N, C-alpha and C positions, 0 to 999 in steps of 0.2 A: 136272300139274306147275305149281308157282307160281314166279314169278321176282320177287324183291324189287327195287323201284326204289331204295329207300334202305335202308341197313343198320340196320334198327330191330329185328332179332331175329325169332324165330318168331311173336311175338304181334303183329306190325305189322298195323294195321287194313287193311281191303280197299281203302280209298282210296289207299293207298300201294303197292298190288300190282297185278299184271296177269298174264295167262297168258303163257307162253313163246311165241315166234314159231311154233314148229312146231305148236302146238295152238290157234292163234288162229282162231276162226271169223269169217266175214264178218259185217258189221253186219246187223241183222235188219230195219231199217225200209225198206230199198230205196228210200230217198229219196221216200217218198210225200208227206210233209209236208202232208197234208190240213189239219192244224191251222193251218199258216201261211197257207194260202189262205183258210180260214174267218176267221181273225183279221184279216187284211188287209181282207177283204170287209166284215166287220161294222164295223170301225173306219171304213171309208170311208162306209158307210151312216149311221153316227151323225154323222160330220163333215158330210155333206151335209144331214142333217136339221137340224143346228145352223145351217148357213148359210141354210137355207130360213126358219127362224124369225127369224134376224137380218135377212134381206132383207125379211120381212114388217113389220119395225119401221123400215124405211128406214135401217138402220144398217150395211149391209154394207160400204160404203167406209171407214167409220171403225173398225170392229172387225176386219174381215177383208178387207183390200185385195187387189188382184190378185197382188202379190208373195207374200203369205202363202198364198194358195190355190195358187200355183205351187210354193211350198216344200212344201206337203202333197202335191201330185201327184208331185214329185220324190222325196219320202220313200217314197211308196207304190211308185214304180217301182224304187227301190233295194232296198227290202225284198222285192219280188217277185222281182227278179233274183237276190238273194242266197239266198232261202229257198224259193222256189216255182217256179223256172224249170228247164228242162232242164239248164242249166249248173250249177245248185246240186248236181247229182248228184256232181260232182267233190269236194264236201265230204265225201262218204262214203269216198272213195278216197285223197285226198291231205290229209295233215295241214296242209300249208301253205295249201291252199285253204280248209280249214275255219277256220283262224285268220283268213283274210281275211274270211270270212263274219261272224265275231264282231266284227271291227273295223268292218265296214260297218254292222252293226246299232248299235254303240255310238258310233261317231265320225262317222257320216254320217246314218243314219236318225234317231237320237234328236235331234241338234241341228236337223235340218230340221223335225221335228215341233214342237220348241220354237219355232222361227221362225214356224211356221204357226199358233201359238196354239191348238194342237190341244185341250188340256185346257179352255180357256175356251170355245171354239166348241162342243165336244162337250157341255159343261155346258148350253148352251142347248137341246140336244135333249131334256133331261130337265126343262126348266122347269116343265111341268105337274105334275110329281111333287115339286116343291121342298118344299112343306110336309111331306109324308110323309117325304122323305129327311132333312129337317132334324131332325124329331123322332126318327127312327130312329138318326141318327148323333150325337145330342147326347151320349150316354154315351162316345163314342169320341173326343171333342174333345181331352181331355187327353193320352191316349196318342198320338194322331195328331200333336200338336204336338211331343212328345218324339221320335217316330220320324222326323219331317220337318224337324228342325233341320239346319242346314248340317253340323254335325259328324256327326250320325247318317247323313245322306245320303252324306257322304264315306266313312264306314266301310262302308256298304252297297255302294257302288260298288267300292271296293278289295277288300272281302271276297269279293263274288261273283266278281269277275274272277280272284282267286287260287284260290278254292275249286274252281270248276268246271274249272280247268285242272290240278288234281291228277290224275295218271294214272288212279286207280281210279274217281273220279267221272266223268271224261271218258269212260272206257270204258263205264260204266253208261249215260250219256246217249247214246252212239253206238249202243248195242244196244237201248235201250228208247225207243219213240216218245214216251211220256208224259214220261219224264225229259228227253228232248231238248227237248220243248216247254217244260218247266219251266226248263231251262237258259237258253234263249233269252229267255223271259219275264223271268227274273232280270236278264239282261244289259240288255234294253231298258228295263225299269222303273227300274232303278238309274241307267242312263245318262240317261234322260229327266229324272229328278229332279236328277241332277248338273248337267246343262247348264241346267236351269231356274234353279238357284241361281247358276250362273256368269254367266248373261246375263239375269237378272231386271231389270225396270225399276228404276232407282235410286229408292228411297223409304225412309222410316223403317222400321226393322226388318229390312232386308236388309243383306248384307255390303257394305262399301265396296269400292272398286276394288282397294285394296291387299290386302284380305282375299281377294278373288276371284282375284287373281294367285297368291297363295300357295295357295289352294284347288285351282287347276288344276295349278300347277307341281308341287306335292307329289304329286298323283295321277299326274301324268305320270311322275315318278321311280319310284314304286312299281309302276305298271302296266307299265313297261318292264322291270322286274327279271325277271319270269318269261320274257320273250322272250330276254333276255340269257343267262339260265341255260340255256335250251333250246338256243340257238344254239351255245354253247361246250361242251355236254355231249359226252363222249368216246364215248358209245354211245347207241343209240336208247332212248327212254324210253316211247314210245307204240306198243305192239306191234300194235294193230288194223289199222294201215295198212301193215304190213310187206309183205304179199303184193301189195296193190294198187299200191304205189309202183313195183314192178318192171315192171308193165305200162305205166308212163308213162316208163320209162327212167331212173328215179331209185332210188338205194338208200334204205333207210329213214332212214339218218343224214343223207343229203343233203336229203331231204324235211323232216326235223326241223329242220335248220339253216336251211333256207329259211323255214320257219314262224316260227322264232325271230327271224329278221331282219325278217319282215313285222311281227311284234308289236313289236319293239324299235325299228326304224328308221322304218317307215311310220307306225306308231302315234305314235311320238315327234314326227314332223313335224306330225301333226294337232294334238297338244297345243301345240306351239310356235306354230302359227298361231293357236290360241285365245288363248294368252298375249299374243301381239303385238296381237291385236284388243282385248283388255282394256286393254293399256297405251295403245293409241290412244284408247280411250274415256276412260280415266283422265286423259290429257293434255287432251282436249277439255273434260272436266268442270272441270279445274283452270283452264283458260283462261276458262271461263264464270264461275267464282267470282271470279277476279281482275277480270274486266270488271264484275261486279256491285259489287264493292267500290270500284272506281274511280268508279262512278256514284253511290255512296251519298252522298258529300258534297254533290254538286250537286243531288240530289233531296230531301235531308232537309228543307230549308226548305219546299219545295212540299208535301211529304207532311204536315208539321205544319200548314200553313195549310189544306190540304184536310181534315185530321182535325178541326181546330177548326170549320170550316164545317159539316161533317157532324154533329158532336156538338151543334151548335146546333139541329138538327131535333128535333122532339118524337118520341121513340121510340114513343109510343102513336098517332101519326098520321103514317104514311108517305104519300108522295104519288105519284100517277100521273095525269097529264093533268089536274091541278087538282082531283082528288078524293082525299079522305083514304081510306087503306086500312082503318083500324080501323072495323069495323062497316059499311063501304060496299063495294059491289060494285066490284072492280077490273077488270071487263071480261070475266071468265070465269064459268063455271058450276061452283060447288063440287061439286054432285052428280055431274056428269060427271067432274070431277077425281078424286073418290074412286073412280069406276069405272075410270078410266084407271090409277090407282095400283095397283089390284088386278090389272088385266089385264097390265100391264107387268111386274109381279113385284117392285115396289120393296120389298114386305114381306119378301122373302128376305134383305135386308140391314138394313132399318130396322124399328124398332118405331114404328107409326103408329096413333094412336088413331082409332077409328071405321072402320078398314079391316079386314075379316075376314082372319085369318091373318097379318096384318102384325106379326110379332114377331121379326124378325131381329136378330141381335146383332153383325153385322159392322160396320155403320156406326152413327153416333150416333142415339139416339132423336129423333123429330121432334115430340114433344109440346112445346107452347109455342113452336113455331118462329115463330109470328106475332108474338111479343113480343121475339124475339132481335134484337140490334143488328147482328150480323154473320152472314154465310153462309160456311161453310167456314173461318171464322177470318180471312178476308181481305176479303170484299166487304160493303159496307154493305147491310143487309137492306132492299132496295127491290123492288117488283114487277119492274122491268126487269132488275135483277141476278139475282133468283131465277129468272126465266124463261130468261135467258141461261145460267145454271148448269145448269138442267134440260135444255136443248137440247144443250149441248156443254160438259160439265165439263172435258174434256181441253184445250179451247181456253182456258178461263179459268185453270185451274191445270194446266199440262202435267205428266204423270207421277203425278197423284193417283190414289187407288185406286178412285174411282167411274168405271165405264165409261160410254161414250156409249150410251144406250139407244134412240137413233133417235126421240126425241120431237119431234113437229112443233110449229110455233108455236102452233097452236090448242090442242093438248093441253097444252103448257106453261102457257098462260094459264089453262086450267081447273084444272090441278093446283095452280098457284100460288094460285088463288082458294080451293081447299080448304085448302091448307096455312095460309093466313092466318086461317082459322077456328079453328086450333089455338092458343088463347091462354090 
């Protein structure tokens, strides 16, 4: 016997139908969730390997500080409690608890993983395979850009949330362990991408704060709609929990109403908190811009004078300690510098002549860098400036796309010596 959820006629697809209460079998997976335990364990191993490689470059404090590692530990704890703990068995019996699991995954775990820089740190674990992965994924670059645009991510996030809460698909996921794993993977992946866009470091190519507020607020409005509809429905829409709810002293309709309120109210509060955080960041950025403009007039004359003094230098003969750079040793070993460049993996982002496998397209090519006037478009191209940029680019230009690679003073001197041979 079939019971229609919506009056779509006898040809309504399975996703809008479910069995009547009297014939509803118990969910089949019995809360094993072995896939969740395996996924959490593997992700933790990859993250720890990434931390190990970062620590080997003495860059742990700059790339993954204590609070980021604490965020990852908290995310793992919440994911374990929601998906792989004895308490998670309630998700198979109570619809309201199952909805709380989904919100924990999307609104707690995913933002914590973003705060932990999980994707960046995990990438370090695969650094030895960077040339192979780069060549293998080259053909996917164009479709990946289309699928990872802010609009596409917003559509994935809203679409998966609404789709998997259709009664038919929800019942399929509840009865089939593989479908259940796919459901939660869709929720987490789309949420991780969503919060990565919302709280990405501000730089060229990312949404401005106004766009981010609209990005999150519109998602909040549409994500709360299913919860509102579920909470005001006049009859139960999700039959699989009908018998189990009675064992917990709830009627199926009460359990459904509670689930709707969890999705609508509790989820809405999380989105409101995110919007308020973005507004605070937006105001702080506006204050910084106003302060920079107020200082512009007083620093203009000094900048012009400094620029005039610097342009008086011969571009073919930069100076370090009284020695000209062009054709003269600047204090480092170019051969060691080339070896350091290959070992650190600079070629994953830059095209560097003379370094095997250095054909990256993320950053600018470094050919002829020895004859360039400026570094990163801001710093005069001197050995001291180049070495400072190599050791800590985030300190020189905060928020730029080049990460701190943990390069020591001696390594930076040797790398600079090699780069100045590229003329």
